[in-house]
Backbone as ProteinMPNN parsed JSONL, in Angstrom:
{"seq_chain_A": "GALLDDLPELEAVLIHELTHWWQVRSRRAGPHGGQAWEDEARAFENSWRRERHLRLRPPLPLPSRRRS", "coords_chain_A": {"N_chain_A": [[117.867, 63.77, 136.847], [115.942, 62.63, 135.148], [115.47, 64.363, 132.997], [117.895, 64.233, 131.598], [117.775, 61.598, 130.808], [115.843, 61.744, 128.862], [117.075, 63.198, 126.908], [118.103, 62.279, 124.278], [115.652, 61.935, 122.922], [114.599, 64.516, 123.036], [116.509, 65.833, 121.49], [115.958, 64.729, 118.981], [113.413, 65.785, 118.459], [114.114, 68.45, 118.349], [115.689, 68.467, 116.024], [113.676, 68.04, 114.139], [112.13, 70.414, 114.448], [114.065, 72.363, 113.846], [114.465, 71.769, 111.195], [112.054, 72.683, 110.087], [112.41, 75.414, 110.604], [114.616, 75.919, 108.945], [113.438, 75.362, 106.47], [111.616, 77.477, 106.177], [113.315, 79.689, 106.424], [115.119, 79.377, 104.29], [113.541, 79.72, 102.126], [112.785, 77.868, 100.15], [112.373, 76.462, 96.858], [109.424, 75.038, 95.394], [106.658, 73.233, 96.91], [105.324, 75.143, 99.519], [105.237, 74.811, 102.919], [102.71, 72.846, 104.587], [101.918, 69.386, 103.893], [104.161, 68.409, 102.447], [106.417, 69.714, 103.555], [106.21, 68.832, 106.191], [106.551, 66.08, 105.873], [109.204, 66.056, 104.969], [110.545, 67.108, 107.226], [109.985, 65.117, 109.113], [111.327, 63.009, 107.911], [114.04, 63.816, 108.133], [114.173, 63.894, 110.928], [113.635, 61.179, 111.574], [115.814, 59.98, 110.379], [117.847, 60.907, 112.031], [116.983, 59.673, 114.396], [117.22, 56.97, 113.671], [120.01, 56.645, 113.383], [120.726, 56.798, 116.02], [119.502, 54.725, 117.204], [116.873, 55.031, 118.13], [113.317, 54.989, 118.735], [111.33, 55.217, 115.835], [109.401, 57.914, 114.456], [106.099, 57.575, 113.344], [104.729, 58.116, 110.016], [102.571, 60.913, 109.371], [99.036, 60.506, 109.221], [97.288, 60.719, 106.119], [95.376, 63.62, 105.337], [91.879, 63.354, 105.768], [89.427, 63.31, 103.237], [86.533, 65.02, 102.999], [83.299, 64.204, 101.871], [80.785, 66.001, 100.236]], "CA_chain_A": [[118.243, 62.661, 136.013], [114.918, 62.289, 134.149], [115.673, 65.188, 131.804], [119.025, 63.685, 130.85], [117.32, 60.351, 130.195], [115.037, 62.109, 127.695], [117.85, 64.055, 126.012], [118.082, 61.839, 122.875], [114.317, 62.202, 122.371], [114.515, 65.971, 122.867], [117.352, 66.181, 120.342], [115.24, 64.34, 117.766], [112.355, 66.778, 118.253], [114.794, 69.677, 117.943], [116.038, 68.293, 114.609], [112.425, 68.239, 113.393], [111.764, 71.835, 114.474], [115.096, 73.111, 113.113], [114.203, 71.554, 109.767], [111.007, 73.641, 109.709], [113.034, 76.746, 110.594], [115.431, 75.986, 107.737], [112.539, 75.407, 105.318], [111.083, 78.843, 106.083], [114.44, 80.618, 106.258], [115.762, 79.228, 102.984], [112.544, 80.039, 101.084], [113.061, 76.885, 99.111], [111.409, 76.312, 95.768], [108.538, 73.899, 95.577], [105.5, 73.495, 97.766], [105.68, 75.788, 100.784], [104.396, 74.406, 104.033], [101.832, 71.71, 104.382], [102.342, 67.992, 104.035], [105.507, 68.184, 101.896], [107.413, 70.146, 104.54], [106.114, 67.949, 107.356], [107.181, 64.813, 105.486], [110.646, 66.268, 104.932], [111.019, 67.259, 108.607], [109.931, 63.79, 109.739], [112.394, 62.188, 107.328], [115.286, 64.204, 108.798], [114.083, 63.457, 112.325], [113.759, 59.726, 111.643], [117.208, 59.662, 110.062], [118.55, 61.157, 113.296], [116.576, 58.625, 115.333], [117.773, 55.693, 113.202], [121.441, 56.635, 113.705], [120.883, 56.697, 117.473], [118.726, 53.555, 117.633], [115.67, 55.47, 118.831], [112.037, 54.64, 118.104], [110.998, 56.125, 114.739], [108.052, 58.498, 114.456], [105.352, 57.139, 112.158], [104.255, 59.223, 109.178], [101.234, 61.414, 109.691], [98.004, 60.013, 108.299], [96.852, 61.699, 105.124], [94.115, 64.253, 105.746], [90.708, 62.732, 105.145], [88.663, 64.214, 102.365], [85.094, 64.902, 103.27], [82.406, 64.297, 100.711], [79.627, 66.864, 100.536]], "C_chain_A": [[117.238, 62.378, 134.911], [115.095, 63.093, 132.862], [116.808, 64.631, 130.956], [118.663, 62.366, 130.186], [116.544, 60.625, 128.914], [115.813, 62.915, 126.657], [117.878, 63.562, 124.561], [116.743, 62.113, 122.192], [114.14, 63.698, 122.111], [115.35, 66.436, 121.679], [116.641, 65.859, 119.031], [114.135, 65.341, 117.441], [112.969, 68.101, 117.79], [115.212, 69.613, 116.475], [114.815, 68.57, 113.74], [112.086, 69.73, 113.303], [112.79, 72.698, 113.747], [114.941, 72.926, 111.607], [113.116, 72.509, 109.29], [111.574, 75.062, 109.654], [113.83, 76.929, 109.309], [114.554, 76.094, 106.488], [112.015, 76.826, 105.105], [112.201, 79.818, 105.737], [115.026, 80.558, 104.85], [114.831, 79.577, 101.827], [112.722, 79.138, 99.867], [111.969, 76.855, 98.055], [110.529, 75.097, 96.053], [107.394, 74.241, 96.509], [105.938, 74.058, 99.114], [104.7, 75.371, 101.859], [103.646, 73.123, 103.737], [102.517, 70.361, 104.518], [103.763, 67.757, 103.537], [106.587, 68.566, 102.898], [107.385, 69.256, 105.765], [106.777, 66.608, 107.061], [108.701, 64.941, 105.493], [111.221, 66.372, 106.351], [111.008, 65.909, 109.328], [111.021, 62.88, 109.19], [113.741, 62.522, 107.968], [115.3, 63.716, 110.24], [114.283, 61.949, 112.435], [115.152, 59.254, 111.257], [118.071, 59.816, 111.311], [118.261, 60.033, 114.286], [117.21, 57.28, 114.961], [119.25, 55.568, 113.586], [121.686, 56.424, 115.192], [120.056, 55.566, 118.075], [117.537, 53.946, 118.512], [114.441, 55.0, 118.064], [111.716, 55.677, 117.03], [109.596, 56.681, 114.926], [107.334, 58.037, 113.205], [104.954, 58.343, 111.304], [102.87, 59.662, 109.621], [100.228, 60.795, 108.737], [97.628, 61.116, 107.312], [95.545, 62.322, 105.582], [92.941, 63.599, 105.026], [89.977, 63.776, 104.314], [87.19, 63.968, 102.613], [84.311, 65.025, 101.972], [81.191, 65.107, 101.104], [78.339, 66.164, 100.222]], "O_chain_A": [[117.629, 61.927, 133.834], [114.895, 62.568, 131.767], [116.695, 64.564, 129.732], [119.184, 62.045, 129.118], [116.584, 59.824, 127.981], [115.253, 63.278, 125.623], [117.687, 64.382, 123.663], [116.707, 62.48, 121.017], [113.594, 64.092, 121.081], [114.94, 67.334, 120.944], [116.716, 66.634, 118.078], [113.944, 65.704, 116.28], [112.404, 68.788, 116.939], [115.099, 70.608, 115.759], [114.913, 69.257, 112.723], [111.793, 70.245, 112.224], [112.416, 73.672, 113.094], [115.253, 73.831, 110.833], [113.233, 73.086, 108.209], [111.245, 75.825, 108.746], [113.734, 77.968, 108.657], [114.883, 76.829, 105.558], [111.978, 77.314, 103.976], [112.046, 80.668, 104.861], [115.388, 81.59, 104.285], [115.273, 79.715, 100.686], [112.796, 79.595, 98.727], [110.81, 77.175, 98.317], [110.876, 74.242, 96.868], [107.188, 75.404, 96.854], [106.822, 73.504, 99.768], [103.49, 75.555, 101.727], [103.922, 72.421, 102.764], [103.552, 70.226, 105.171], [104.502, 66.982, 104.143], [107.56, 67.833, 103.076], [108.437, 68.951, 106.327], [107.486, 66.064, 107.908], [109.403, 64.046, 105.964], [112.265, 65.789, 106.642], [111.936, 65.602, 110.076], [111.579, 62.067, 109.926], [114.503, 61.618, 108.31], [116.305, 63.191, 110.719], [115.026, 61.489, 113.303], [115.62, 58.232, 111.759], [118.913, 58.969, 111.61], [119.169, 59.508, 114.932], [117.676, 56.545, 115.831], [119.688, 54.518, 114.056], [122.741, 55.925, 115.581], [119.923, 55.458, 119.295], [117.236, 53.282, 119.504], [114.525, 54.655, 116.885], [111.816, 56.879, 117.279], [108.716, 56.019, 115.477], [107.896, 58.1, 112.111], [104.855, 59.46, 111.811], [102.099, 58.878, 110.175], [100.537, 60.582, 107.564], [97.652, 62.301, 107.648], [94.696, 61.636, 106.152], [93.005, 63.327, 103.827], [89.926, 64.957, 104.657], [86.681, 62.858, 102.455], [84.625, 65.839, 101.104], [80.632, 64.918, 102.185], [77.264, 66.734, 100.41]]}, "name": "protein", "num_of_chains": 1, "seq": "GALLDDLPELEAVLIHELTHWWQVRSRRAGPHGGQAWEDEARAFENSWRRERHLRLRPPLPLPSRRRS"}
């Protein structure tokens, strides 16, 4: 029963990972990989979550820039 209880959450994660697969497979124009692709995958995932009234994933913090 526990796995079925987590199914909506697992589906949301799958949407995120399938978005990355699609990004690589489609060889889309624009920035490849990195923050832009992660932001896009999270946006699709959160759209899925919103439609199903699930908790949204927060955006990733921007990478800190170290000063030398």
